[in-house]
Backbone as a printed PyTorch tensor [residue, N CA C, xyz], in Angstrom:
tensor([[[  0.7350,  -1.3720,   0.0820],
         [ -0.2510,  -0.3730,   0.4690],
         [  1.0740,   0.9450,  -0.0780]],

        [[  0.7310,   1.9780,  -0.6130],
         [  1.2010,   3.5590,  -0.8290],
         [  0.1370,   4.4640,  -0.2020]],

        [[  0.8140,   5.7570,   0.5950],
         [  0.1940,   6.5690,   1.0590],
         [  1.0480,   7.9510,   1.0820]],

        [[  0.4910,   9.0220,   0.5790],
         [  1.1270,  10.0400,   0.3230],
         [  0.7880,  11.3380,   1.2040]],

        [[  1.8330,  11.5050,   1.3530],
         [  1.7140,  12.3050,   2.7740],
         [  2.4820,  13.7010,   2.6020]],

        [[  1.2900,  15.0980,   3.3450],
         [  1.8690,  16.4360,   2.3750],
         [  2.1660,  17.0040,   4.1790]],

        [[  2.2620,  18.6360,   3.6010],
         [  2.4790,  19.2030,   5.2050],
         [  1.1890,  20.2180,   5.0430]],

        [[  0.6930,  20.3670,   6.2130],
         [ -0.7570,  21.2010,   6.3400],
         [  0.2170,  22.2930,   6.7120]],

        [[ -0.7550,  23.6190,   6.4270],
         [  0.3900,  24.6790,   5.9350],
         [ -0.7910,  25.4620,   6.7250]],

        [[ -1.9820,  25.5640,   6.3530],
         [ -2.6350,  26.9590,   7.0340],
         [ -4.1950,  25.5190,   7.9010]],

        [[ -4.9330,  26.3230,   8.5950],
         [ -5.8160,  25.1220,   9.4820],
         [ -7.2680,  26.3000,   9.3890]],

        [[ -8.4540,  26.3420,   9.2290],
         [ -9.5680,  27.5600,   9.0510],
         [ -9.8010,  26.5980,   9.9700]],

        [[ -9.7840,  27.3150,  10.5560],
         [-11.3390,  26.6440,  12.1440],
         [-12.8800,  28.0570,  11.8500]],

        [[-13.5900,  27.3870,  11.6560],
         [-15.0510,  27.8770,  12.2180],
         [-15.1830,  28.8950,  13.1660]],

        [[-15.6690,  29.4320,  13.1950],
         [-15.8660,  29.8120,  15.3230],
         [-17.1210,  29.8750,  15.5230]],

        [[-17.6540,  30.2960,  14.3550],
         [-19.6150,  30.3310,  14.2460],
         [-19.8720,  29.2330,  14.1820]],

        [[-19.8300,  27.9740,  14.7920],
         [-20.6890,  26.9410,  14.1770],
         [-21.1690,  26.5200,  14.6460]],

        [[-22.4660,  26.1930,  14.7140],
         [-23.8530,  25.7450,  16.0950],
         [-23.7770,  23.9220,  16.1640]],

        [[-24.4840,  24.0010,  17.5010],
         [-24.3200,  22.5380,  17.7390],
         [-24.7460,  21.8390,  16.1190]],

        [[-25.6720,  21.3410,  15.5510],
         [-26.4150,  20.7880,  15.3520],
         [-24.7320,  20.4700,  13.2560]],

        [[-24.7760,  22.0160,  13.0030],
         [-23.1610,  22.0480,  12.1360],
         [-21.9980,  21.3180,  12.2310]],

        [[-21.8970,  21.4540,  13.9820],
         [-20.4460,  20.9650,  14.0570],
         [-21.4080,  19.0470,  14.3010]],

        [[-22.5690,  18.8110,  14.8460],
         [-22.6380,  17.5450,  14.9300],
         [-23.0190,  16.6640,  13.8410]],

        [[-22.9220,  17.1720,  13.0060],
         [-23.5750,  17.0660,  11.3900],
         [-21.5630,  16.8010,  11.0680]],

        [[-21.0560,  17.5630,  11.6860],
         [-18.8720,  17.1410,  10.8500],
         [-18.4790,  16.0710,  11.7210]],

        [[-18.6570,  16.0670,  12.7720],
         [-18.1680,  15.1850,  13.6720],
         [-18.9220,  13.7260,  13.2010]],

        [[-20.1690,  13.6410,  12.7350],
         [-20.3020,  12.5760,  12.4720],
         [-19.5830,  12.3780,  10.6570]],

        [[-19.4570,  13.3320,   9.8900],
         [-19.5970,  12.4590,   9.0020],
         [-17.4390,  11.6980,   8.5320]],

        [[-16.8930,  12.6080,   9.5080],
         [-15.5460,  12.7280,   9.5420],
         [-15.2430,  11.2040,  10.1900]],

        [[-16.3360,  10.6910,  11.0540],
         [-16.4110,   9.3150,  11.7120],
         [-16.6410,   8.3020,  11.2300]],

        [[-17.7550,   8.8950,   9.6240],
         [-18.0370,   8.4330,   9.3520],
         [-17.1880,   7.4930,   7.9970]],

        [[-16.1730,   8.9460,   7.6030],
         [-15.3130,   8.5530,   7.0020],
         [-13.9460,   7.6650,   7.4790]],

        [[-13.6890,   7.8050,   8.8740],
         [-12.9850,   7.0820,   9.5420],
         [-12.3960,   5.5640,   9.1400]],

        [[-14.1300,   5.7120,   9.9760],
         [-14.5000,   4.1650,  10.1330],
         [-14.3030,   3.7360,   8.1530]],

        [[-15.3200,   3.9920,   6.7410],
         [-14.5850,   3.3990,   5.9320],
         [-13.2000,   3.6150,   5.1030]],

        [[-12.6440,   4.2090,   5.8190],
         [-11.4450,   4.6330,   5.6240],
         [-10.5650,   2.4070,   6.0560]],

        [[-10.8550,   2.7990,   7.0400],
         [-10.1280,   1.9310,   8.2530],
         [-10.7940,   0.5920,   7.5580]],

        [[-11.8190,   1.1060,   7.1140],
         [-12.3820,  -0.9200,   6.5910],
         [-11.2420,  -0.8790,   5.1510]],

        [[-12.2810,  -0.3800,   4.5820],
         [-11.2910,  -0.1610,   3.1560],
         [ -9.6320,  -0.7040,   3.0800]],

        [[ -8.6570,  -0.2060,   4.1430],
         [ -7.3630,  -0.6340,   4.7780],
         [ -6.9380,  -2.1020,   5.1010]],

        [[ -8.0800,  -2.2940,   6.1560],
         [ -8.3540,  -3.6830,   6.3290],
         [ -8.5720,  -4.6250,   5.8210]],

        [[ -9.0760,  -4.3610,   4.9170],
         [ -9.8800,  -5.7440,   3.8480],
         [ -8.4340,  -5.8090,   2.8130]],

        [[ -8.2820,  -5.1740,   3.1070],
         [ -6.4970,  -5.8050,   2.0320],
         [ -5.3350,  -5.7550,   2.5630]],

        [[ -5.0220,  -5.2890,   4.0040],
         [ -3.7050,  -6.2250,   4.5680],
         [ -4.1560,  -7.0490,   5.4600]],

        [[ -2.8250,  -7.6100,   5.5470],
         [ -2.9370,  -9.0880,   5.9540],
         [ -2.4700,  -8.8670,   7.4660]],

        [[ -3.1660,  -9.4500,   9.3390],
         [ -2.2310,  -8.6930,   9.9320],
         [ -3.2040,  -7.2360,  10.5280]],

        [[ -2.5380,  -6.4720,  11.8520],
         [ -2.9310,  -5.9920,  12.6750],
         [ -3.2500,  -4.4930,  11.9770]],

        [[ -3.9600,  -3.3870,  11.3440],
         [ -3.8460,  -2.6650,  10.9040],
         [ -3.8300,  -1.4660,  12.0410]],

        [[ -3.3730,  -0.0920,  12.2830],
         [ -3.1510,   0.5170,  12.8050],
         [ -3.0700,   1.8760,  11.9290]],

        [[ -4.2710,   2.6890,  12.2950],
         [ -4.1240,   4.1900,  11.6630],
         [ -3.7070,   5.1260,  12.4380]],

        [[ -2.9840,   6.7240,  12.7500],
         [ -2.8970,   6.9450,  12.7880],
         [ -2.6120,   8.8810,  12.2120]],

        [[ -3.2490,   9.6140,  12.5370],
         [ -2.8080,  11.2960,  12.2240],
         [ -1.5050,  11.7960,  12.6720]],

        [[ -0.4310,  10.7230,  13.1610],
         [  0.7920,  11.1010,  13.4620],
         [  1.4350,  11.0170,  12.1680]]])
């Protein structure tokens, strides 16, 4: 498996994010993370560890 990594140079933070939007954003990020893990785990033998670091 090949991964490409890049440097993050900017970060945008929405200060006016309200409760429903924050909840929807977190749910979408969690769904993405689980889907990504399942796809990687399906193609790799053994243990799979994923980390943002």
